[in-house]
N, C-alpha and C positions, 0 to 999 in steps of 0.2 A: 847078125851082129855078134862079135866076140865077147867073151866074158870081161876082158879089159875095157872094151868100149862101153859095156853096160855099167861097169863100175864107175867109169869117168862120167857117164851121163847122170848116174845117181848122185855122185859127188857134186856135179854142177847144179843139180836141182836143189840139193840141200843148201849149197852155198848161196844160191840166188834167193832162197827163202829167208836165210839168216842175214843177208846183206841189209844193212841199215837203210831206212827210207831217206830220200833227199830231205834237205832242210825244209822247214815250214815255208819259208819265202820261195824256195825253188819249186815246191809243189804248187803253191798258189800261182806262180808265174806260168808253169807248164799248163795247168788246167785252164786258166782264164785268158791266156794269150797275152799277158801283160796289160798295162793300163791302156796302151795304144789299141790293142785288140778290142777291149771293152768299149772304148769311146767310138771306134769305127763301127761297131755293131749297132750303135744307137744313132749314128749320124743320118742315115737315110730316112729314118722315122722322124727325126727332128726337122729335116728338110721339108718333109710333107706337112708336118704340123705348122711350121712357120708360113710356108707358101699358101697352104689352104686357108689359114687364118687371115692372112693379109688379102688374099684373093677374094674371100667371101665378104670381107668388110669394105673393100674398095672397088670390087668388080673389075679389077685390072686383068685377071686371067681366070680361067675356068678350073673346075675340079680336075679335069683330065690333064690340064697343063701341070698341075701340082703332082699328079700321079706319074706323069712322064718324067718330071724332074727327079722325083724320088727314086724311081727305077734306074734312071741313068746314073745317078750318083752311086747307087749300090753296085752297079756293074763297073763303074769306073774304079771304085775302091778295090773290087776283086781283081780287075785287070792290072791295077798298079801293083798289088801284092804278088800276083803271078809273075809279072815282069821282073820284079826284084827277088823272086824266088823266096818269098817270105811265107810263113804259115797263112793259109787262106780259110781256115775252118770257120772263123767268125764271119768273114766276108761272104763266104758261100751260103752259110745259114741265113745271113741277112738278105741275100739276093732272092732265095727261094721264098722266104717269108714276105718280102716286099712284093714279089711278082704275084703271089696268090692273092694277097690283100688288094693289090691294085687291080687285078682282073675282076674281082667281085665288085669293087667300088665302081669300076669303069662301066660294068654292065648295069648296075642298079642306079647309078647316078647319085648315090648317097655317100658322103665322106665317111660316115660312121662304119660302113661296111669294110673299109680299109683295115679296121682293127678286129674284125670278126674272127679271122683265122687264128690270131694270137689268143683270143679269148677261149676258143674251142680247144686249142692245143694245151693251154694251161689247165683247163678243166680235165682233159684227158690225162695229163701228167699227175694231177692230184688224185684222180681215181685209181690210176695204176699204182701209185705209192701206197694208198690205203689198202688196196687189194693185196699188195705184196706183204704188208704187215699181217693181214689175216691168215695168209698161207705160210707165215714164218720165214719168209725170204725177203727181208727189208731191202727195197730197191736201192736206197742210198748206199747200203753196204756193198751191193753188187757193183754199182757204178764206181764206188771208191776203189774196189778191187781191180776193176778193168782199167781205170785211168791212172791209178797211183800205186798199185800193189802187184803189178805184173800178172793179174788174173789169178793170183793165189786164192785158195778157198778158205783162208782163215777168217774172212769176214763172217762166215757162217759157222765154222768149226770152233772158233775161239769164243767161249761163252761170254766173256766181257765185251768183246767187240759186237757180238750179235745183239746184246742188250742195248748197247749204246746206239747202234744203227736202227733199232726199232723206234726209239723215241726221236732220233734225228729224222727218220723218215716221216713220222707223224708231224713233226715240226715243219718240215719242208711242205708237206701236203696242206697243213693248216695255213701257211703263208700264201700258198697258191690259191686256196679257196677264198681267202680274204680278197686277194687280187681279183679273182673272177667275179666275186659278188659285187665289188665296187664298180668294175667295168661293165657288168651287165646292167646295173642300175643306170649308169651313164648312157649306155647304149639304148636302153628303153626310153630314156628322156631325150635322146637325140642330142646329147651334149658332146659334139664331135671334138671341140677344142680341149675339153677336160679329158676326153678319152685319150687324146694324144699325150697330154701331160702325164696322166697316170701310166700310160704305156711305157714312157721313159722312166718315170720315178720308180715303178715296180718292175723295171727290167733288170739291168745288171747290178744296181746297188744292193738290193736284198739278196740277189744270187751270190754276189761276192761275199757278203757277210755270212750267209748260210754255209757257203763252201769253206770259209775260214773257220767257222765253228766246227764243221765236220772234220776238217783236217786236224784241228787242235784236239778234239775229243778222241779221235782214233789214236793219235800219237800218245796222248795221256794214258789211254788204256794199255797200249803196247809197252809203254815205259814202266808202268806199274805191275802189269801182269803179262810178261813177255811169253811165257810158256803155257798159259792156261789153255785147255782144250775143252770142247763140249763133252759132257759126260756121255760115255757110250761109244766115243770115236776110237778109243784104244782097243787093241786086240784083247781077247779074253785073258784074264789072269795078269793083265798089265804088261804082257810081253810086247815087244816092239815088232812091228811088221817089217818085212824086208824092204817094202817100198818106202817106208817113212821111218828113219831112225828115231824120230821124236815120239813114236808110239801111236801116232794118229793115222788116219786113213791116207792113202796115197793122194798126191795132188791130182786134181781133176774136178769134175762136177760134184757139188754137194750131194751126199747120199741121202735118200729119203728113208 
């Protein structure tokens, strides 16, 4: 690579780091897939909740019929989005979640097992978040960087951002643990209908609120402290490194 090419690459890197973030509403829409994406992610679960409730009360159809209908609806939504060349992330995630839950419930013959994978996933997410705080790599900060900040390392190198992402990660984990606790109690009590209701109520609504809070908090820190870096990231004597004109470490993985 020539010297001119290296200079251009460095300039592009600096420009991309200094480029302003999209607006709050644009970031929300990109990450959540819009209102339609959020609703579609919940529809297959809602189909199962309604059909299983009606079927169990009227004996009009079996648990397996409700499972088949839920899976079919999830597949239909994914196929529809693919046919229209629309984003399918929420639809695909929904298909996998529905398939795993349906397979477990099909084998056990108990409707409550349809919700078991979601409970275990949520518990795993909460554990990973708390662990990330203990090792000083708050998971919500990393996810924010990957999804909204182009993978830049400032979520860790920026002292203000890292402090905010620590308490945000703890908040996310706490909400997830509350969700898991409630669902486990309902699972043990075999309250399958209430499990379905809580699955929807604790699904995208709190996720959307938490994500909105995360975006707002990060933007507030960057607006008030745009150039702050973590102590010790600058080169000795305050000199600027050739890789990073701002004086911090070069873009890449956070240094330990």
